[in-house]
C-alpha positions, 0 to 999 in steps of 0.5 A: 209601152206596147207589149207584143203578146203574140208569142203567148196569147195562144198558149195557156200558161205561156209567159213573157218577161217585161223590163221597163225603164223610162221616163213617162211623160204622161205621168207628169200631166196626170199626177197634177202640178204638185208632183214632179217625176224627173226619174225613170219609172222602173218595172220588172215583171212577168205577163202570164196567159191563164186561159186567155186572161193575161196576168201581169205580176211585177214590181214598180219603183220610181222617185218623185218630188213634191212640196212639204204640206206644212212648210213648202220645202221641196221633198223627195219620195220613193215609191216601191209598188207590187203590181198584180193586174189582169188584162181581158180580151176586149171581145170577151168583155160584156160591159164595154163601159167598165173602166175598172177592167184592163183590156187588150185587143189583138196581139198588143197590151198597153202597159202604161195605163196600169203603171200610171194608175198604180203610181197615182193610187199610191202617191201620198195625200200629204207629204211632210219633210219630217214628222216634227215639221212646224210649218209656216206661220199663218199670219206672217209666213215665216218658216217656224222650223228655222225660227220663231215669229213675232206674231201675237196669238191672243185672239179669242173665238167670240163663241168661247169668250164667255168661258174666259171668266168662268173660273174667276169667281 
């Protein structure tokens, strides 16, 4: 989403309200195959010109679905993120290769990259359906939340076999 900042770029302290509520197609490819984003990304915030630096301050919320890390059931999650970012005029940036600085050129700011970056950084590494999820059996693949499996776990690590008879004497 491009935001026209021509009204605030020349006036120090001027502000612009931003309301965004759309499905982001770019998010589907960047977040990988694990996460799916069917619902729109909602952002409400304000862009303020402070001595030529555009300060973005607002709140982002969205929903996603992903498979449980342990049992592979579909799980939905919500993100509610506070966003505070700055945009610097591209002409005032000394190091053009600095990828951590958001820039703008002319009278437009591209907000999508900021929103996507913040979403990706706040996604959980491992999502589980519930804290007590038992997962699936590594041998037979049965969901251990719905029942017990018949697998026998009597394998002993060969490096620990010596300890098996330690207390028998």
